[in-house]
N, CA, C, O and the ligand as a Tripos MOL2 file, in Angstrom:
@<TRIPOS>MOLECULE
protein
  297   295    75     0     0
PROTEIN
NO_CHARGES

@<TRIPOS>ATOM
      1 N         -70.0160 -184.3750   39.2190 N.3       1 MET1
      2 CA        -71.3230 -183.7420   39.1210 C.3       1 MET1
      3 C         -72.0990 -183.8110   40.3700 C.2       1 MET1
      4 O         -73.2380 -183.3440   40.3910 O.2       1 MET1
      5 N         -71.5620 -184.3710   41.4420 N.am      2 GLY2
      6 CA        -72.2620 -184.5480   42.7400 C.3       2 GLY2
      7 C         -73.2310 -185.5670   42.6800 C.2       2 GLY2
      8 O         -74.1450 -185.4860   43.5000 O.2       2 GLY2
      9 N         -73.2310 -186.5680   41.8380 N.am      3 ILE3
     10 CA        -74.2100 -187.5850   41.8200 C.3       3 ILE3
     11 C         -73.6100 -188.8330   42.5080 C.2       3 ILE3
     12 O         -72.4730 -189.2300   42.2520 O.2       3 ILE3
     13 N         -74.4500 -189.4390   43.4120 N.am      4 ASP4
     14 CA        -73.9490 -190.6830   43.9780 C.3       4 ASP4
     15 C         -74.3890 -191.7720   43.0820 C.2       4 ASP4
     16 O         -75.5940 -192.0200   43.0280 O.2       4 ASP4
     17 N         -73.6410 -192.3750   42.4510 N.am      5 TYR5
     18 CA        -74.0000 -193.5140   41.5610 C.3       5 TYR5
     19 C         -74.1290 -194.8300   42.2430 C.2       5 TYR5
     20 O         -74.6400 -195.8060   41.6950 O.2       5 TYR5
     21 N         -73.6360 -194.8310   43.4920 N.am      6 GLY6
     22 CA        -73.5770 -196.1640   44.2750 C.3       6 GLY6
     23 C         -72.6280 -197.0500   43.6700 C.2       6 GLY6
     24 O         -71.6860 -196.7000   42.9590 O.2       6 GLY6
     25 N         -72.9500 -198.2780   44.0120 N.am      7 ARG7
     26 CA        -72.0220 -199.3110   43.4760 C.3       7 ARG7
     27 C         -72.3530 -199.6310   42.0130 C.2       7 ARG7
     28 O         -73.5150 -199.8190   41.6540 O.2       7 ARG7
     29 N         -71.3990 -199.6820   41.2500 N.am      8 VAL8
     30 CA        -71.6260 -199.8460   39.7770 C.3       8 VAL8
     31 C         -71.1530 -201.1580   39.3180 C.2       8 VAL8
     32 O         -69.9890 -201.5410   39.4400 O.2       8 VAL8
     33 N         -72.1270 -201.8430   38.7740 N.am      9 GLU9
     34 CA        -71.8430 -203.2380   38.3040 C.3       9 GLU9
     35 C         -72.3430 -203.3390   36.8380 C.2       9 GLU9
     36 O         -73.4710 -203.0120   36.4690 O.2       9 GLU9
     37 N         -71.3880 -203.8170   36.0800 N.am     10 TYR10
     38 CA        -71.7690 -203.8160   34.6430 C.3      10 TYR10
     39 C         -71.9440 -205.2680   34.1500 C.2      10 TYR10
     40 O         -72.4570 -205.4970   33.0550 O.2      10 TYR10
     41 N         -71.5290 -206.2070   34.9370 N.am     11 GLY11
     42 CA        -71.5720 -207.6650   34.5790 C.3      11 GLY11
     43 C         -70.6820 -207.9250   33.4360 C.2      11 GLY11
     44 O         -69.6540 -207.2660   33.2810 O.2      11 GLY11
     45 N         -71.0470 -208.8850   32.6110 N.am     12 ARG12
     46 CA        -70.1060 -209.4200   31.5560 C.3      12 ARG12
     47 C         -70.5000 -208.8910   30.2050 C.2      12 ARG12
     48 O         -71.6630 -208.6640   29.8700 O.2      12 ARG12
     49 N         -69.4810 -208.7200   29.4900 N.am     13 CYS13
     50 CA        -69.6090 -208.3380   28.0900 C.3      13 CYS13
     51 C         -70.1010 -209.5480   27.2060 C.2      13 CYS13
     52 O         -69.8240 -210.7080   27.5090 O.2      13 CYS13
     53 N         -70.8310 -209.2210   26.1220 N.am     14 PRO14
     54 CA        -71.2940 -210.3540   25.2180 C.3      14 PRO14
     55 C         -70.0440 -211.1210   24.7080 C.2      14 PRO14
     56 O         -70.1950 -212.2940   24.3680 O.2      14 PRO14
     57 N         -68.9000 -210.5800   24.6370 N.am     15 CYS15
     58 CA        -67.7440 -211.3150   24.1600 C.3      15 CYS15
     59 C         -67.1440 -212.2520   25.1910 C.2      15 CYS15
     60 O         -66.1700 -212.9550   24.9210 O.2      15 CYS15
     61 N         -67.7410 -212.2520   26.3810 N.am     16 THR16
     62 CA        -67.3770 -213.0430   27.6190 C.3      16 THR16
     63 C         -66.2530 -212.3510   28.3720 C.2      16 THR16
     64 O         -65.7220 -212.9320   29.3190 O.2      16 THR16
     65 N         -65.8880 -211.2070   28.0190 N.am     17 GLY17
     66 CA        -64.9060 -210.4810   28.8360 C.3      17 GLY17
     67 C         -65.6640 -209.8370   30.0010 C.2      17 GLY17
     68 O         -66.8950 -209.8620   30.0310 O.2      17 GLY17
     69 N         -65.0010 -209.3160   30.8690 N.am     18 ARG18
     70 CA        -65.6420 -208.6720   32.0840 C.3      18 ARG18
     71 C         -65.3930 -207.2170   32.0450 C.2      18 ARG18
     72 O         -64.2600 -206.7570   31.9010 O.2      18 ARG18
     73 N         -66.5140 -206.4530   32.1820 N.am     19 TYR19
     74 CA        -66.3010 -204.9860   32.1150 C.3      19 TYR19
     75 C         -65.5910 -204.5350   33.3530 C.2      19 TYR19
     76 O         -65.8700 -204.9810   34.4650 O.2      19 TYR19
     77 N         -64.5840 -203.5610   33.1110 N.am     20 GLU20
     78 CA        -63.9530 -202.9640   34.2290 C.3      20 GLU20
     79 C         -64.5590 -201.6530   34.5450 C.2      20 GLU20
     80 O         -64.9250 -200.8940   33.6480 O.2      20 GLU20
     81 N         -64.6750 -201.3620   35.8320 N.am     21 ASN21
     82 CA        -65.2210 -200.1390   36.2910 C.3      21 ASN21
     83 C         -64.1960 -199.0880   36.2890 C.2      21 ASN21
     84 O         -63.1760 -199.2120   36.9670 O.2      21 ASN21
     85 N         -64.4430 -197.9610   35.4870 N.am     22 ARG22
     86 CA        -63.5890 -196.8990   35.4790 C.3      22 ARG22
     87 C         -64.2480 -195.5370   35.3280 C.2      22 ARG22
     88 O         -65.4550 -195.4580   35.1010 O.2      22 ARG22
     89 N         -63.4950 -194.4950   35.4480 N.am     23 PHE23
     90 CA        -64.1530 -193.2090   35.3930 C.3      23 PHE23
     91 C         -63.4850 -192.3550   34.2480 C.2      23 PHE23
     92 O         -62.2650 -192.2120   34.1610 O.2      23 PHE23
     93 N         -64.3230 -191.8490   33.4520 N.am     24 VAL24
     94 CA        -63.8170 -191.1250   32.2700 C.3      24 VAL24
     95 C         -64.4510 -189.7050   32.0950 C.2      24 VAL24
     96 O         -65.4150 -189.3450   32.7700 O.2      24 VAL24
     97 N         -63.8800 -188.9580   31.1940 N.am     25 GLU25
     98 CA        -64.3420 -187.6250   30.8530 C.3      25 GLU25
     99 C         -65.2210 -187.7500   29.6330 C.2      25 GLU25
    100 O         -64.8140 -188.3540   28.6410 O.2      25 GLU25
    101 N         -66.4570 -187.1780   29.6830 N.am     26 VAL26
    102 CA        -67.3730 -187.3370   28.5990 C.3      26 VAL26
    103 C         -67.6350 -185.9410   28.0340 C.2      26 VAL26
    104 O         -68.0630 -185.0600   28.7800 O.2      26 VAL26
    105 N         -67.3990 -185.7170   26.7790 N.am     27 ARG27
    106 CA        -67.6470 -184.3820   26.1740 C.3      27 ARG27
    107 C         -68.9170 -184.4690   25.3310 C.2      27 ARG27
    108 O         -69.0620 -185.3330   24.4670 O.2      27 ARG27
    109 N         -69.8650 -183.5040   25.6280 N.am     28 LEU28
    110 CA        -71.1040 -183.5080   24.8140 C.3      28 LEU28
    111 C         -71.1770 -182.1630   24.1480 C.2      28 LEU28
    112 O         -70.6460 -181.1720   24.6500 O.2      28 LEU28
    113 N         -71.8390 -182.1370   23.0150 N.am     29 THR29
    114 CA        -72.1410 -180.8930   22.3880 C.3      29 THR29
    115 C         -73.5840 -180.6120   22.5600 C.2      29 THR29
    116 O         -74.4160 -181.2810   21.9460 O.2      29 THR29
    117 N         -73.9250 -179.6550   23.3630 N.am     30 VAL30
    118 CA        -75.3390 -179.2480   23.6050 C.3      30 VAL30
    119 C         -75.5940 -177.9460   22.9550 C.2      30 VAL30
    120 O         -75.1110 -176.9160   23.4250 O.2      30 VAL30
    121 N         -76.3710 -177.9470   21.8340 N.am     31 ASN31
    122 CA        -76.7290 -176.7240   21.1950 C.3      31 ASN31
    123 C         -75.4780 -175.9960   20.7980 C.2      31 ASN31
    124 O         -75.3940 -174.7800   20.9650 O.2      31 ASN31
    125 N         -74.5110 -176.6990   20.2820 N.am     32 GLY32
    126 CA        -73.3160 -176.0310   19.7910 C.3      32 GLY32
    127 C         -72.2580 -175.6510   20.8340 C.2      32 GLY32
    128 O         -71.2270 -175.0580   20.5170 O.2      32 GLY32
    129 N         -72.5680 -176.0360   22.1710 N.am     33 ARG33
    130 CA        -71.6310 -175.6790   23.2040 C.3      33 ARG33
    131 C         -71.1510 -177.0490   23.7410 C.2      33 ARG33
    132 O         -71.8900 -178.0320   23.7830 O.2      33 ARG33
    133 N         -69.8220 -177.0450   24.1610 N.am     34 VAL34
    134 CA        -69.3020 -178.2840   24.6320 C.3      34 VAL34
    135 C         -69.4040 -178.3410   26.0590 C.2      34 VAL34
    136 O         -68.9150 -177.4370   26.7370 O.2      34 VAL34
    137 N         -70.0230 -179.3660   26.6100 N.am     35 VAL35
    138 CA        -70.2940 -179.6430   27.9690 C.3      35 VAL35
    139 C         -69.3960 -180.7830   28.4050 C.2      35 VAL35
    140 O         -69.4850 -181.8450   27.7890 O.2      35 VAL35
    141 N         -68.5540 -180.6700   29.3910 N.am     36 VAL36
    142 CA        -67.7080 -181.6990   29.7790 C.3      36 VAL36
    143 C         -68.1030 -182.2790   31.1370 C.2      36 VAL36
    144 O         -68.1430 -181.5330   32.1150 O.2      36 VAL36
    145 N         -68.3860 -183.5360   31.2350 N.am     37 LEU37
    146 CA        -68.6420 -184.2360   32.3620 C.3      37 LEU37
    147 C         -67.4320 -185.0100   32.8390 C.2      37 LEU37
    148 O         -66.8560 -185.7730   32.0630 O.2      37 LEU37
    149 N         -67.0090 -184.8370   34.1360 N.am     38 THR38
    150 CA        -65.8210 -185.4980   34.5730 C.3      38 THR38
    151 C         -66.2100 -186.6410   35.5350 C.2      38 THR38
    152 O         -67.2770 -186.6560   36.1490 O.2      38 THR38
    153 N         -65.3290 -187.5290   35.6130 N.am     39 SER39
    154 CA        -65.6010 -188.6880   36.5620 C.3      39 SER39
    155 C         -66.8410 -189.4120   36.2710 C.2      39 SER39
    156 O         -67.5400 -189.8170   37.2000 O.2      39 SER39
    157 N         -67.1710 -189.6080   35.0170 N.am     40 VAL40
    158 CA        -68.3440 -190.4410   34.6060 C.3      40 VAL40
    159 C         -68.0010 -191.8590   34.7250 C.2      40 VAL40
    160 O         -67.0390 -192.3010   34.0970 O.2      40 VAL40
    161 N         -68.7450 -192.6370   35.5130 N.am     41 PRO41
    162 CA        -68.5560 -194.0700   35.5700 C.3      41 PRO41
    163 C         -68.8060 -194.7590   34.3310 C.2      41 PRO41
    164 O         -69.8460 -194.5440   33.7080 O.2      41 PRO41
    165 N         -67.9150 -195.5880   33.9160 N.am     42 GLN42
    166 CA        -68.0300 -196.2800   32.6570 C.3      42 GLN42
    167 C         -67.5940 -197.7300   32.8120 C.2      42 GLN42
    168 O         -66.6480 -197.9600   33.5660 O.2      42 GLN42
    169 N         -68.1700 -198.6920   32.1930 N.am     43 GLY43
    170 CA        -67.7150 -200.0170   32.1420 C.3      43 GLY43
    171 C         -67.0010 -200.2690   30.8400 C.2      43 GLY43
    172 O         -67.6010 -200.1200   29.7760 O.2      43 GLY43
    173 N         -65.7560 -200.6410   30.8860 N.am     44 ALA44
    174 CA        -65.0140 -200.9750   29.7040 C.3      44 ALA44
    175 C         -64.4760 -202.3650   29.5940 C.2      44 ALA44
    176 O         -63.8290 -202.8430   30.5260 O.2      44 ALA44
    177 N         -64.7170 -203.0490   28.4790 N.am     45 CYS45
    178 CA        -64.2880 -204.3900   28.3130 C.3      45 CYS45
    179 C         -62.8450 -204.4260   27.7960 C.2      45 CYS45
    180 O         -62.5970 -204.0270   26.6580 O.2      45 CYS45
    181 N         -61.9070 -204.8860   28.5940 N.am     46 PRO46
    182 CA        -60.4810 -204.9290   28.1160 C.3      46 PRO46
    183 C         -60.3120 -205.8680   26.8520 C.2      46 PRO46
    184 O         -59.3680 -205.7410   26.0730 O.2      46 PRO46
    185 N         -61.2550 -206.7740   26.7210 N.am     47 THR47
    186 CA        -61.0080 -207.7960   25.6660 C.3      47 THR47
    187 C         -61.4370 -207.2850   24.3180 C.2      47 THR47
    188 O         -60.6960 -207.4870   23.3560 O.2      47 THR47
    189 N         -62.5800 -206.6350   24.1680 N.am     48 CYS48
    190 CA        -63.0520 -206.1420   22.8580 C.3      48 CYS48
    191 C         -63.0930 -204.6480   22.7190 C.2      48 CYS48
    192 O         -63.2370 -204.1330   21.6110 O.2      48 CYS48
    193 N         -62.9620 -203.8870   23.8990 N.am     49 GLY49
    194 CA        -63.0060 -202.5400   23.8290 C.3      49 GLY49
    195 C         -64.4520 -201.9250   23.9550 C.2      49 GLY49
    196 O         -64.6110 -200.7060   23.8920 O.2      49 GLY49
    197 N         -65.4680 -202.7700   24.1290 N.am     50 SER50
    198 CA        -66.7640 -202.2780   24.2500 C.3      50 SER50
    199 C         -66.8950 -201.3810   25.4940 C.2      50 SER50
    200 O         -66.1980 -201.5420   26.4960 O.2      50 SER50
    201 N         -67.8460 -200.4120   25.3650 N.am     51 ARG51
    202 CA        -68.0460 -199.4030   26.4920 C.3      51 ARG51
    203 C         -69.4990 -199.3650   26.8390 C.2      51 ARG51
    204 O         -70.3640 -199.3050   25.9660 O.2      51 ARG51
    205 N         -69.7630 -199.3990   28.1150 N.am     52 VAL52
    206 CA        -71.2010 -199.2660   28.5480 C.3      52 VAL52
    207 C         -71.2790 -198.1990   29.6240 C.2      52 VAL52
    208 O         -70.2960 -197.8320   30.2680 O.2      52 VAL52
    209 N         -72.4730 -197.7380   29.7760 N.am     53 TYR53
    210 CA        -72.7400 -196.7600   30.8110 C.3      53 TYR53
    211 C         -73.9470 -197.1620   31.6200 C.2      53 TYR53
    212 O         -74.8480 -197.8150   31.0940 O.2      53 TYR53
    213 N         -73.9910 -196.7940   32.8770 N.am     54 LYS54
    214 CA        -75.2130 -197.0610   33.6500 C.3      54 LYS54
    215 C         -76.4200 -196.2730   33.1280 C.2      54 LYS54
    216 O         -76.2780 -195.2260   32.4950 O.2      54 LYS54
    217 N         -77.6260 -196.8190   33.4170 N.am     55 ALA55
    218 CA        -78.8260 -196.1350   32.9620 C.3      55 ALA55
    219 C         -78.9830 -194.7250   33.4760 C.2      55 ALA55
    220 O         -79.5280 -193.8440   32.8110 O.2      55 ALA55
    221 N         -78.4720 -194.5370   34.7220 N.am     56 GLU56
    222 CA        -78.5890 -193.1940   35.3450 C.3      56 GLU56
    223 C         -77.6560 -192.1970   34.6410 C.2      56 GLU56
    224 O         -77.9640 -191.0150   34.4800 O.2      56 GLU56
    225 N         -76.5670 -192.7090   34.2530 N.am     57 VAL57
    226 CA        -75.6400 -191.7680   33.5410 C.3      57 VAL57
    227 C         -76.2320 -191.4130   32.1370 C.2      57 VAL57
    228 O         -76.1680 -190.2690   31.6880 O.2      57 VAL57
    229 N         -76.7980 -192.4300   31.4850 N.am     58 LEU58
    230 CA        -77.3740 -192.1320   30.1910 C.3      58 LEU58
    231 C         -78.4740 -191.1630   30.2890 C.2      58 LEU58
    232 O         -78.6050 -190.2560   29.4660 O.2      58 LEU58
    233 N         -79.3270 -191.3550   31.3590 N.am     59 ASN59
    234 CA        -80.4560 -190.4580   31.5810 C.3      59 ASN59
    235 C         -79.9420 -189.0460   31.8310 C.2      59 ASN59
    236 O         -80.5450 -188.0880   31.3470 O.2      59 ASN59
    237 N         -78.8530 -188.8880   32.5660 N.am     60 ARG60
    238 CA        -78.3230 -187.5690   32.8670 C.3      60 ARG60
    239 C         -77.8390 -186.9660   31.5760 C.2      60 ARG60
    240 O         -78.1350 -185.8110   31.2690 O.2      60 ARG60
    241 N         -77.0860 -187.7560   30.8090 N.am     61 ILE61
    242 CA        -76.5580 -187.2070   29.4730 C.3      61 ILE61
    243 C         -77.7440 -186.7070   28.6030 C.2      61 ILE61
    244 O         -77.7360 -185.6290   28.0080 O.2      61 ILE61
    245 N         -78.7270 -187.5690   28.5930 N.am     62 GLU62
    246 CA        -79.9470 -187.2420   27.7790 C.3      62 GLU62
    247 C         -80.6190 -185.9830   28.2850 C.2      62 GLU62
    248 O         -81.0440 -185.1530   27.4810 O.2      62 GLU62
    249 N         -80.7250 -185.8220   29.5510 N.am     63 SER63
    250 CA        -81.2260 -184.5890   30.0320 C.3      63 SER63
    251 C         -80.5640 -183.3890   29.7860 C.2      63 SER63
    252 O         -81.1490 -182.3220   29.5960 O.2      63 SER63
    253 N         -79.1620 -183.5640   29.7860 N.am     64 LEU64
    254 CA        -78.3070 -182.4300   29.4290 C.3      64 LEU64
    255 C         -78.5290 -182.1160   27.9250 C.2      64 LEU64
    256 O         -78.6370 -180.9410   27.5750 O.2      64 LEU64
    257 N         -78.5950 -183.0680   27.0790 N.am     65 MET65
    258 CA        -78.7870 -182.8140   25.7490 C.3      65 MET65
    259 C         -80.0580 -182.0920   25.3650 C.2      65 MET65
    260 O         -80.1470 -181.3880   24.3590 O.2      65 MET65
    261 N         -81.0790 -182.3170   26.2630 N.am     66 LYS66
    262 CA        -82.4070 -181.7450   26.0740 C.3      66 LYS66
    263 C         -82.4720 -180.3600   26.7240 C.2      66 LYS66
    264 O         -83.4330 -179.6210   26.5150 O.2      66 LYS66
    265 N         -81.4530 -180.0110   27.5080 N.am     67 ASN67
    266 CA        -81.6200 -178.7670   28.2600 C.3      67 ASN67
    267 C         -81.3320 -177.5510   27.3380 C.2      67 ASN67
    268 O         -80.1750 -177.2060   27.1010 O.2      67 ASN67
    269 N         -82.2900 -176.9830   26.8810 N.am     68 GLU68
    270 CA        -82.1290 -175.8900   25.9300 C.3      68 GLU68
    271 C         -81.5490 -174.6770   26.6110 C.2      68 GLU68
    272 O         -80.9530 -173.8350   25.9390 O.2      68 GLU68
    273 N         -81.7030 -174.5450   27.9610 N.am     69 ARG69
    274 CA        -81.2380 -173.4220   28.6950 C.3      69 ARG69
    275 C         -79.7420 -173.3720   28.6520 C.2      69 ARG69
    276 O         -79.1540 -172.3350   28.9610 O.2      69 ARG69
    277 N         -79.1150 -174.4350   28.2880 N.am     70 PHE70
    278 CA        -77.5880 -174.3350   28.2600 C.3      70 PHE70
    279 C         -77.0810 -173.3580   27.1910 C.2      70 PHE70
    280 O         -75.9780 -172.8270   27.3150 O.2      70 PHE70
    281 N         -77.8070 -173.1400   26.2400 N.am     71 SER71
    282 CA        -77.3640 -172.1530   25.1990 C.3      71 SER71
    283 C         -78.2610 -171.0070   24.9700 C.2      71 SER71
    284 O         -77.8280 -169.9160   24.5990 O.2      71 SER71
    285 N         -79.5170 -171.2470   25.1900 N.am     72 LYS72
    286 CA        -80.5070 -170.1870   24.9020 C.3      72 LYS72
    287 C         -80.8810 -169.4100   26.1310 C.2      72 LYS72
    288 O         -81.6980 -169.8300   26.9510 O.2      72 LYS72
    289 N         -80.2420 -168.2400   26.2280 N.am     73 ARG73
    290 CA        -80.3820 -167.3960   27.4600 C.3      73 ARG73
    291 C         -81.2980 -166.2980   27.2650 C.2      73 ARG73
    292 O         -81.5560 -165.5480   28.2060 O.2      73 ARG73
    293 N         -81.8220 -166.1370   26.1020 N.am     74 THR74
    294 CA        -82.6130 -164.9290   25.8090 C.3      74 THR74
    295 C         -84.1060 -165.1490   26.4650 C.2      74 THR74
    296 O         -84.9630 -164.2730   26.3560 O.2      74 THR74
    297 ZN        -66.0510 -207.4540   25.2910 Zn       75 ZN75
@<TRIPOS>BOND
     1     1     2 1
     2     2     3 1
     3     3     4 2
     4     3     5 am
     5     5     6 1
     6     6     7 1
     7     7     8 2
     8     7     9 am
     9     9    10 1
    10    10    11 1
    11    11    12 2
    12    11    13 am
    13    13    14 1
    14    14    15 1
    15    15    16 2
    16    15    17 am
    17    17    18 1
    18    18    19 1
    19    19    20 2
    20    19    21 am
    21    21    22 1
    22    22    23 1
    23    23    24 2
    24    23    25 am
    25    25    26 1
    26    26    27 1
    27    27    28 2
    28    27    29 am
    29    29    30 1
    30    30    31 1
    31    31    32 2
    32    31    33 am
    33    33    34 1
    34    34    35 1
    35    35    36 2
    36    35    37 am
    37    37    38 1
    38    38    39 1
    39    39    40 2
    40    39    41 am
    41    41    42 1
    42    42    43 1
    43    43    44 2
    44    43    45 am
    45    45    46 1
    46    46    47 1
    47    47    48 2
    48    47    49 am
    49    49    50 1
    50    50    51 1
    51    51    52 2
    52    51    53 am
    53    53    54 1
    54    54    55 1
    55    55    56 2
    56    55    57 am
    57    57    58 1
    58    58    59 1
    59    59    60 2
    60    59    61 am
    61    61    62 1
    62    62    63 1
    63    63    64 2
    64    63    65 am
    65    65    66 1
    66    66    67 1
    67    67    68 2
    68    67    69 am
    69    69    70 1
    70    70    71 1
    71    71    72 2
    72    71    73 am
    73    73    74 1
    74    74    75 1
    75    75    76 2
    76    75    77 am
    77    77    78 1
    78    78    79 1
    79    79    80 2
    80    79    81 am
    81    81    82 1
    82    82    83 1
    83    83    84 2
    84    83    85 am
    85    85    86 1
    86    86    87 1
    87    87    88 2
    88    87    89 am
    89    89    90 1
    90    90    91 1
    91    91    92 2
    92    91    93 am
    93    93    94 1
    94    94    95 1
    95    95    96 2
    96    95    97 am
    97    97    98 1
    98    98    99 1
    99    99   100 2
   100    99   101 am
   101   101   102 1
   102   102   103 1
   103   103   104 2
   104   103   105 am
   105   105   106 1
   106   106   107 1
   107   107   108 2
   108   107   109 am
   109   109   110 1
   110   110   111 1
   111   111   112 2
   112   111   113 am
   113   113   114 1
   114   114   115 1
   115   115   116 2
   116   115   117 am
   117   117   118 1
   118   118   119 1
   119   119   120 2
   120   119   121 am
   121   121   122 1
   122   122   123 1
   123   123   124 2
   124   123   125 am
   125   125   126 1
   126   126   127 1
   127   127   128 2
   128   127   129 am
   129   129   130 1
   130   130   131 1
   131   131   132 2
   132   131   133 am
   133   133   134 1
   134   134   135 1
   135   135   136 2
   136   135   137 am
   137   137   138 1
   138   138   139 1
   139   139   140 2
   140   139   141 am
   141   141   142 1
   142   142   143 1
   143   143   144 2
   144   143   145 am
   145   145   146 1
   146   146   147 1
   147   147   148 2
   148   147   149 am
   149   149   150 1
   150   150   151 1
   151   151   152 2
   152   151   153 am
   153   153   154 1
   154   154   155 1
   155   155   156 2
   156   155   157 am
   157   157   158 1
   158   158   159 1
   159   159   160 2
   160   159   161 am
   161   161   162 1
   162   162   163 1
   163   163   164 2
   164   163   165 am
   165   165   166 1
   166   166   167 1
   167   167   168 2
   168   167   169 am
   169   169   170 1
   170   170   171 1
   171   171   172 2
   172   171   173 am
   173   173   174 1
   174   174   175 1
   175   175   176 2
   176   175   177 am
   177   177   178 1
   178   178   179 1
   179   179   180 2
   180   179   181 am
   181   181   182 1
   182   182   183 1
   183   183   184 2
   184   183   185 am
   185   185   186 1
   186   186   187 1
   187   187   188 2
   188   187   189 am
   189   189   190 1
   190   190   191 1
   191   191   192 2
   192   191   193 am
   193   193   194 1
   194   194   195 1
   195   195   196 2
   196   195   197 am
   197   197   198 1
   198   198   199 1
   199   199   200 2
   200   199   201 am
   201   201   202 1
   202   202   203 1
   203   203   204 2
   204   203   205 am
   205   205   206 1
   206   206   207 1
   207   207   208 2
   208   207   209 am
   209   209   210 1
   210   210   211 1
   211   211   212 2
   212   211   213 am
   213   213   214 1
   214   214   215 1
   215   215   216 2
   216   215   217 am
   217   217   218 1
   218   218   219 1
   219   219   220 2
   220   219   221 am
   221   221   222 1
   222   222   223 1
   223   223   224 2
   224   223   225 am
   225   225   226 1
   226   226   227 1
   227   227   228 2
   228   227   229 am
   229   229   230 1
   230   230   231 1
   231   231   232 2
   232   231   233 am
   233   233   234 1
   234   234   235 1
   235   235   236 2
   236   235   237 am
   237   237   238 1
   238   238   239 1
   239   239   240 2
   240   239   241 am
   241   241   242 1
   242   242   243 1
   243   243   244 2
   244   243   245 am
   245   245   246 1
   246   246   247 1
   247   247   248 2
   248   247   249 am
   249   249   250 1
   250   250   251 1
   251   251   252 2
   252   251   253 am
   253   253   254 1
   254   254   255 1
   255   255   256 2
   256   255   257 am
   257   257   258 1
   258   258   259 1
   259   259   260 2
   260   259   261 am
   261   261   262 1
   262   262   263 1
   263   263   264 2
   264   263   265 am
   265   265   266 1
   266   266   267 1
   267   267   268 2
   268   267   269 am
   269   269   270 1
   270   270   271 1
   271   271   272 2
   272   271   273 am
   273   273   274 1
   274   274   275 1
   275   275   276 2
   276   275   277 am
   277   277   278 1
   278   278   279 1
   279   279   280 2
   280   279   281 am
   281   281   282 1
   282   282   283 1
   283   283   284 2
   284   283   285 am
   285   285   286 1
   286   286   287 1
   287   287   288 2
   288   287   289 am
   289   289   290 1
   290   290   291 1
   291   291   292 2
   292   291   293 am
   293   293   294 1
   294   294   295 1
   295   295   296 2
@<TRIPOS>SUBSTRUCTURE
     1 MET1         2 RESIDUE 1 A MET
     2 GLY2         6 RESIDUE 1 A GLY
     3 ILE3        10 RESIDUE 1 A ILE
     4 ASP4        14 RESIDUE 1 A ASP
     5 TYR5        18 RESIDUE 1 A TYR
     6 GLY6        22 RESIDUE 1 A GLY
     7 ARG7        26 RESIDUE 1 A ARG
     8 VAL8        30 RESIDUE 1 A VAL
     9 GLU9        34 RESIDUE 1 A GLU
    10 TYR10       38 RESIDUE 1 A TYR
    11 GLY11       42 RESIDUE 1 A GLY
    12 ARG12       46 RESIDUE 1 A ARG
    13 CYS13       50 RESIDUE 1 A CYS
    14 PRO14       54 RESIDUE 1 A PRO
    15 CYS15       58 RESIDUE 1 A CYS
    16 THR16       62 RESIDUE 1 A THR
    17 GLY17       66 RESIDUE 1 A GLY
    18 ARG18       70 RESIDUE 1 A ARG
    19 TYR19       74 RESIDUE 1 A TYR
    20 GLU20       78 RESIDUE 1 A GLU
    21 ASN21       82 RESIDUE 1 A ASN
    22 ARG22       86 RESIDUE 1 A ARG
    23 PHE23       90 RESIDUE 1 A PHE
    24 VAL24       94 RESIDUE 1 A VAL
    25 GLU25       98 RESIDUE 1 A GLU
    26 VAL26      102 RESIDUE 1 A VAL
    27 ARG27      106 RESIDUE 1 A ARG
    28 LEU28      110 RESIDUE 1 A LEU
    29 THR29      114 RESIDUE 1 A THR
    30 VAL30      118 RESIDUE 1 A VAL
    31 ASN31      122 RESIDUE 1 A ASN
    32 GLY32      126 RESIDUE 1 A GLY
    33 ARG33      130 RESIDUE 1 A ARG
    34 VAL34      134 RESIDUE 1 A VAL
    35 VAL35      138 RESIDUE 1 A VAL
    36 VAL36      142 RESIDUE 1 A VAL
    37 LEU37      146 RESIDUE 1 A LEU
    38 THR38      150 RESIDUE 1 A THR
    39 SER39      154 RESIDUE 1 A SER
    40 VAL40      158 RESIDUE 1 A VAL
    41 PRO41      162 RESIDUE 1 A PRO
    42 GLN42      166 RESIDUE 1 A GLN
    43 GLY43      170 RESIDUE 1 A GLY
    44 ALA44      174 RESIDUE 1 A ALA
    45 CYS45      178 RESIDUE 1 A CYS
    46 PRO46      182 RESIDUE 1 A PRO
    47 THR47      186 RESIDUE 1 A THR
    48 CYS48      190 RESIDUE 1 A CYS
    49 GLY49      194 RESIDUE 1 A GLY
    50 SER50      198 RESIDUE 1 A SER
    51 ARG51      202 RESIDUE 1 A ARG
    52 VAL52      206 RESIDUE 1 A VAL
    53 TYR53      210 RESIDUE 1 A TYR
    54 LYS54      214 RESIDUE 1 A LYS
    55 ALA55      218 RESIDUE 1 A ALA
    56 GLU56      222 RESIDUE 1 A GLU
    57 VAL57      226 RESIDUE 1 A VAL
    58 LEU58      230 RESIDUE 1 A LEU
    59 ASN59      234 RESIDUE 1 A ASN
    60 ARG60      238 RESIDUE 1 A ARG
    61 ILE61      242 RESIDUE 1 A ILE
    62 GLU62      246 RESIDUE 1 A GLU
    63 SER63      250 RESIDUE 1 A SER
    64 LEU64      254 RESIDUE 1 A LEU
    65 MET65      258 RESIDUE 1 A MET
    66 LYS66      262 RESIDUE 1 A LYS
    67 ASN67      266 RESIDUE 1 A ASN
    68 GLU68      270 RESIDUE 1 A GLU
    69 ARG69      274 RESIDUE 1 A ARG
    70 PHE70      278 RESIDUE 1 A PHE
    71 SER71      282 RESIDUE 1 A SER
    72 LYS72      286 RESIDUE 1 A LYS
    73 ARG73      290 RESIDUE 1 A ARG
    74 THR74      294 RESIDUE 1 A THR
    75 ZN75       297 GROUP 0 **** ****
């Protein structure tokens, strides 16, 4: 999406595992339309399977969800 997320640090999972930095595809449904975000940075705990996202990523997803223009073109 052309965003520079910089260095991504997730720290430690509550289960004491350590989050691994990886990039995933995220599918969102915005007003009935599927929006796919690729290469979304995600922290994944290999021990318990917990997933976390950076605040910037969550903000971006939230703003996409709020973006009515995605489906309302009239
Ligand atoms: Zn964990």
